[in-house]
N, C-alpha and C positions, 0 to 999 in steps of 0.2 A: 215219385211215380213217373215212369217214362211216358211221354205223350203218345197216344194211340195204343197203349197196351190194353185198353179196354177194362181196366180195373179201377174201381173207386177206392178211396181211402178206407172205407169201411171194409171192402173186400180184402184189401191188403192186410188190414188189422185182423180179420177173421182167419186169414191164412197163417199169420204169425201166431195167433192164439192156438190154432190147431197143431202147430209144430212144437209148442212149448212142452217141457217136461211136466207130466202130471202124476208124479209119484204120490201115492196115497198111503197113509199109515193105516194098515189093517191091524186086526187083533194080534196076529203073530208078530208083526213089526213092533207093536207096543211092548209085548212081552220080551222080545229081544232087547229092547231098550232098557227095560227094568232089570234085566238079569245082571246080577253083580253089583247092584246099587245098595243092597241091604247088608253091606259088610261093616257097618258101624251103627252105633245107637241113633245117630241122626244123619241125614244125607249131607248136611253141611255143618261142620263143627262151628261152634260159636266164635272161634277165632278166624274162621275162613273169611275171605274177601266178600263173598256173597252175603254171608250173615251180617258182617259189620256194615255193609252198605244197606242191606235190605231190612235191617231192624228199625230204621227211622220211621216213626209215625208221620213225620212231616211229608213223606212221599205222597200222602193223600192230596196235598195241595198241588202237586205236579201231576196228579193222575189224569185230569182232563186233557192235558197235553198228549199223554199216551193214547187216550181214547180217541182223540181227533186224528192222530197219526194212523191209528188202526182203521178207522172208517174211511180214510182216504184210499184204502185198498178196496176196489169194487166188490171182490168176493166177500169181504168181511162186512161191508155196509149192507149188501144184499141179504146175506145170511142173517144178520141181526134183525133187519126189517121183516124178513119173511118168517122167521122162526122164534122171535121173542115177543113178549108183550111190551115192546120197546117204547112205543110212543106213550103208553100209559105210565111207564115207570122206568125211564132210561137210567135214572140215578141208581135204581135198585140193581140193575145189571152191572153198572160201574162198581157199586159197593161190593157185590159178590166177587167180581174179578179181583179187586184189591185184597179182599179177605182171603181168597184162595191162594194168592201169591204169598201172603204172609204165612199161611198155614203150610203150604207145600215146602217153603224154605225151612221151617222150624219143626215140622211134625216128625214123629218117628217113622221109619221107613214103611211099616205096615199101613199106617194111616195115609201116608202120601201115596202109596201104591193104590189103595182103595179109591182115593180121590181121582187119581190119574185114570184108573179103569172106568170109573163112573163118567168122567168127562169125555173119554174116548167114545163110550157107548152113546152118550147124548149127542156128540158131534157126528157120529156115524149116520144118524138119521137126517142130518142137515145137508141138503143139497137142493139145487134149483137152477134157475136161469137168470142171468143178469138182464135187468130192464134198462140199465144204463151202465156204461163202462168207461174204460180208458182206451188208449191207442192199442195197447197190447191185448187188452181184455175187453173187447167191444160188447155192446148189447147183443144178447143171444148166446153168449158163452155159457157153458154149463159149469157150475161151481160145486165143490164139495168141501165141507168144513175141515175134513181130515187130510186135505192135501198138505204136503210138506211146506210148500211156499207160503201160503197164508198162515199156517201154524207158526212158522218161524218169524214171520213179520210181526205177529202179535207179541211174541216173546221179545223180539228185538226192540220194539218200541218201549217196552218196560225196562230193558237193560239200559238203553240209551237215556231214557228219562231219569232213571235212578242215578246214573252217573252225573247227569246234568244237575240234579238237585245237590249231590254231594259237592260238585265243583263250585256251584254258585253260592251255596249256603254254608257249607262246612269247609274242610281242607281238601284241596284237589288231590287226587290219588297220583302216585308216581307211575311212570310207565310200567315198572315191574308189578305194581299193585293192580294196574288195569289189566295186564295180561293174566294175573292170577284170578281176577274177577271174571274175565271172559272164560277161563278154563272152568270155573265153577258153573257158569251159565251153560256151557256145553253139557255138563253133567245134568243140569236142570232140564235142558231140552230133551233128554232121554225120557223124562216123565211124560212127554207128549209123543214119544216114538220117533223123534227126530235124530237120526244117526249123528254121532259126533263128527264123523268124517265129512258130513255135508255142511257143517257149521264153520264159520270163520275161525282160523287157528290162532289168531292173535288180535290184540286190540286194534292195531293198524289195519288189519284185514277187515275187522268189523266196521271200522269207520269208512273204509272203502265201500263195503256193502251198503251202509246207510246212505252214503253219497250217491251211489248208483241207483238206489231205490228212489231217492228224493228227486233225482234229476232225470230218471228214466221214463219208460213208457208203461210201467205196470200200474203205478198209482194214478188216480184221477178222482178229483172231488166231483161227484155226480149229484144229481138232484136228490138221490136217496141219501147220500152222505150229508148234504146240507140239512135235510129234514131231521136226520139223527142228531147232528150238531146242535140244532135248535132245541131239541129235546134235552140234550145234555146240559145246555146252558140256560134253561128256563127254570126258575125257582119253583119248587113244589108247593110252597106256601108263601104268603105275604111276608111273614117274619124273616124268611130267608132271602128276600129280594136284595138287601144291601150286600150280603155275601156273594150272591151271584153276579151282581154288577162288578164287584171287585174281581171275582174269578174270571169273568169275561175279559176284562182289561189285562189282568196279570197273565192269564193263559195266552192271550194274543201275542204277548211279548216273548213267550217261550217257543212259539212255532216258527219254522222257517218262513220267511216272508212270502214265498210263492204260495204255500198252503194257507197261510193266514189270509191272503188276498182271495184265494179260491173259496174259502169258507165265508168270505164277506165280513171278517172281523175288523172293525176299525182300530187303528193304532196311531192316532194323531197325538197332538201335544199333550192333551189331558191323560190319555192312556199311557203314554211314555213316562210321564211324571209319576203316575200311580205305580207303574211297574217298577221304576227305579226306587221309589220310596219303599215299596214292599220288599224288594230284595235287601235293602239296607236294614229294614226292621227284622227280617228273618235271620240275617247274619248276626244281628245283635242278640236276638232272643233265643233261637233254637239251641246253640251250643251251651247256653246257661240253664236250660230247663232241667229239672230233676229227672233222673232216669225213669222214675215211675210214670212220668208223662211223656217224656221224649221218645221212648222206645216202645214198639208194638207189644201188645199183650202176648202174642205168640212167642216172642223172644224171651219175655219173662217166664212164660210157662216152660220153655226149653231149658232155661237156667235152673228152674225148680226141679225138673226131671233129672238134671245132671247133679243135683245136690249142691248147687252153688248159691242158691237163694231160696227164700220161702216162696210159696205160691203167690201169684200177683194179688195185690191188695185192691181195695175198692177204688182208689184213685186211678190205678192202672187200667182197671176194667171200665171205669166210667168215662174217662176222657175221650177215647175214640168213639164211644157210643153217642156222646153229646155232639161231637163233630159230625158224625154220620147222620144223626137225626136232623141236624141243621141242613146238611147238604142233600139228603136223600128223602127226607120227609117221613120215614118210617123207621121202626127199630131195626137194627141190623139183623139179617138172616144169615146164619152160618150154615152152609150146606154140609150135611153130615155124610160120611162115607156109608155105603150100603152095609147092612148087617151081614156078618159072616164073610 
């Protein structure tokens, strides 16, 4: 700020916020995005890069990382705090998000479209004013859940986290596979009305987008963000406390250091040792798990619909429910698309 200009840092931030693009996905934009996606029995063939990466049930262990990245965006943190029963059941919201991602990846187009329209309608009523913000999005800024920028950030945290899991626990993808994966995510983004032309065209461009977001002025861990993070990382019952102690230390090691510090997550000698031991254990265990447990029920159901396998058995259905019961405290709720 130039001396004598008569503008405070907050004023400058508000001016920048007023100048930013505020593209909003309306119902017509959503339908434009959905048009042409129903040209196959499933949106993402089972041999597609997105399906091969997204079928891993172990992604749930990395889910808190994506959730914390999401709520580092002031719009998302404020929207969750204002419009969800979040502090009473933050884990439930996280569980629903992961369940929806699996279902949207592997559902038939008609079911995926119904989910997409229901989500859009729900988000359309979510708007308000920031009580705390970042340099670019200061307190007082009006937010809308169906703006393209926060919609894409939510999706981007999931894509980035999914690839991180694959690279750390399984076999790293080749550059060509990463580009194929990102091409699939652009198609997925259309389920939220995000035009493919506005999304990064390559994995290198996506990495540049993530770097700019993490180093730029949009994100900011606010008091609202920290309150939500506390809710995410607090066990819902005493029996889950050991798991949550592990998740807090392991998740801290998955975050960029600046955000980890902003959330106030310790990552000292003990946490580093636990994080490293956990990665070694996951690398040893996950690739050797039977498919019935390793892969998500939605992937098994898609294979059954394609005539490649019988419907998921009891072990496939039970394993994720036990994991989610431990981490979320209640039986999983599978949001159903509206009838008709």
